[in-house]
VEXLUMSE-17855 format. One line per 4 residues: number of its first residue (from 1); their letters; for each residue x, y, z of C-alpha. Coordinates in steps of 0.2 Angstrom, whole numbers, plus 5000, padded with zeros to 4 digits. Each point is the difference from the previous one (the first is absolute). Layout:
<atoms>
NUM = A = X,Y,Z | ...
</atoms>
This chain:
<atoms>
1 = XXXX = 5006,4958,5082 | 4985,4990,4993 | 5001,4981,5001 | 4987,4990,4992
5 = XXXX = 4999,4982,5004 | 4983,4996,4995 | 4991,5009,4986 | 4982,4995,5004
9 = XXXX = 4993,5003,5017 | 4981,4998,4997 | 4997,5015,5011 | 4992,5009,4986
13 = XXXX = 4988,4986,4995 | 4985,5009,5008 | 5003,5017,4991 | 5012,5009,5011
17 = XXXX = 5018,5004,5000 | 5013,5005,5013 | 5009,5017,5001 | 5017,5003,5007
21 = XXXX = 4993,5004,5017 | 4991,4983,5002 | 4983,5008,4997 | 4989,4992,4986
25 = XXXX = 4990,5009,4986 | 4987,4994,4988 | 5009,4996,4983 | 4989,5014,4992
29 = XXXX = 5005,5013,5013 | 5006,5016,4992 | 5017,4998,5009 | 5002,4982,4992
33 = XXXX = 4994,5007,4983 | 5014,5013,5001 | 5013,4987,5005 | 4994,4989,4985
37 = XXXX = 5001,5014,4988 | 5018,5005,5005 | 5004,4981,4998 | 4992,5000,4983
41 = XXXX = 5010,5015,4995 | 5016,4992,5006 | 4996,4984,4990 | 4997,5011,4984
45 = XXXX = 5017,5008,5003 | 5008,4983,5001 | 4993,4997,4982 | 5007,5016,4994
49 = XXXX = 5017,4995,5006 | 5000,4986,4988 | 5003,5013,4987 | 5012,5012,5008
53 = XXXX = 5018,5001,5005 | 5013,5011,5007 | 4995,5016,5009 | 4982,4998,4996
57 = XXXX = 4999,4982,5007 | 5010,5006,5016 | 4987,5014,5002 | 4986,4987,4999
61 = XXXX = 5008,4989,5012 | 5001,5014,5013 | 4982,5004,4997 | 4995,4981,5002
65 = XXXX = 5009,5001,5017 | 4991,5016,5004 | 4984,4992,4996 | 5003,4986,5013
69 = XXXX = 5004,5014,5013 | 4984,5008,4995 | 4990,4984,5002 | 5008,4998,5017
73 = XXXX = 4995,5018,5005 | 4982,4996,4995 | 5001,4983,5009 | 5003,5008,5017
77 = XXXX = 4987,5013,5004 | 5007,5016,5007 | 4991,5000,5016 | 5008,4984,5005
81 = XXXX = 5019,5003,5003 | 5004,4986,5012 | 5014,4994,4990 | 5013,5009,4988
85 = XXXX = 4992,5005,4984 | 5006,5002,4982 | 4992,5015,4992 | 5002,5009,4983
89 = XXXX = 5011,5015,5002 | 5001,5017,4991 | 5017,4995,4995 | 4993,4986,4989
93 = XXXX = 4987,5013,4993 | 5015,5012,4996 | 5010,4986,4992 | 4985,4997,4987
97 = XXXX = 5000,5019,4997 | 5018,5001,4996 | 4999,4985,4989 | 4985,5008,4991
101 = XXXX = 5010,5016,4998 | 5015,4991,4993 | 4990,4990,4987 | 4989,5015,4995
105 = XXXX = 5015,5010,4996 | 5003,4991,4983 | 4981,4999,4995 | 4992,5013,4989
109 = XXXX = 4984,5008,5007 | 4984,4992,4996 | 4987,5008,4989 | 4987,4987,5002
113 = XXXX = 4996,4986,5012 | 5009,4984,4998 | 4990,4984,4996 | 5007,4984,5009
117 = XXXX = 5011,4991,4988 | 5015,5002,4990 | 5013,4987,5005 | 4996,4985,5011
121 = XXXX = 5008,5007,5015 | 4991,5016,4998 | 4983,4992,4998 | 5004,4990,5016
125 = XXXX = 5005,5015,5009 | 4984,5009,4996 | 4990,4985,5006 | 5010,5001,5016
129 = XXXX = 4997,5018,5001 | 4981,4998,5000 | 5001,4986,5013 | 5010,5013,5011
133 = XXXX = 4987,5013,4997 | 4987,4987,5006 | 5010,4997,5016 | 5001,5019,5003
137 = XXXX = 4981,5002,4999 | 4998,4986,5012 | 5013,5007,5012 | 4992,5017,5000
141 = XXXX = 4982,4992,5003 | 5008,4990,5015 | 5008,5016,5007 | 4982,5008,5002
145 = XXXX = 4996,4986,5013 | 5017,4995,5007 | 5016,5010,5004 | 5014,4996,4987
149 = XXXX = 5018,5005,4997 | 4998,5015,4989 | 5015,4995,4990 | 4991,4985,4993
153 = XXXX = 4988,5011,4989 | 5014,5011,4995 | 5011,4985,4995 | 4987,4992,4989
157 = XXXX = 4996,5017,4992 | 5018,5002,4995 | 5002,4982,4995 | 4986,5001,4987
161 = XXXX = 5009,5016,4993 | 5017,4990,5001 | 4993,4986,4990 | 4992,5011,4987
165 = XXXX = 5017,5009,4997 | 5009,4984,4999 | 4988,4993,4988 | 5004,5015,4989
169 = XXXX = 5018,4998,5002 | 4999,4982,4995 | 4990,5005,4984 | 5016,5007,4993
173 = XXXX = 5001,5015,5011 | 4982,5004,4995 | 5003,4999,4981 | 4989,4985,4999
177 = XXXX = 4986,5005,5012 | 4983,4997,4993 | 4991,5016,5001 | 4981,5003,5002
181 = XXXX = 4992,5009,4985 | 4984,5007,5007 | 4985,4997,4989 | 5010,4991,4987
185 = XX = 4987,4986,4997 | 4984,5010,5000
</atoms>
């Protein structure tokens, strides 16, 4: 378990930060960018949770815990397995897929793209979704130069879909979605 007794360490004052294996990386390193984007996505989901309750809030709570697991996975490079590791698993990806399928059962098919908006919770979910997409892009860029757990990219991809579907659910099962009207303002 994590025990934090001192919040500031001053070890990052010269522009580097530590990974879980004790190695240090520049704060602008792609791995650190990925960890930061995942952290930002998690924080944005925390804001969404101010406007959710019940089963939707429970799903988001599980996702926030998963995102910490994912951050831990990114924090310990795969080529350094000297201590036990916490990795995202396919089971976590499958849980997202099951939740997406369950939520999607009640939604009408879309005939247009959805503009971010509708309810406050839905708009916040769309913001979180775009942050997750950025994290996913950074993770795939990182995977071109370093080995990564392949489940990380899959998880982030499913998560953005999950947040999209949940945004529709929280827009009165899609009835209050704001739909794109191509060329309407020409």
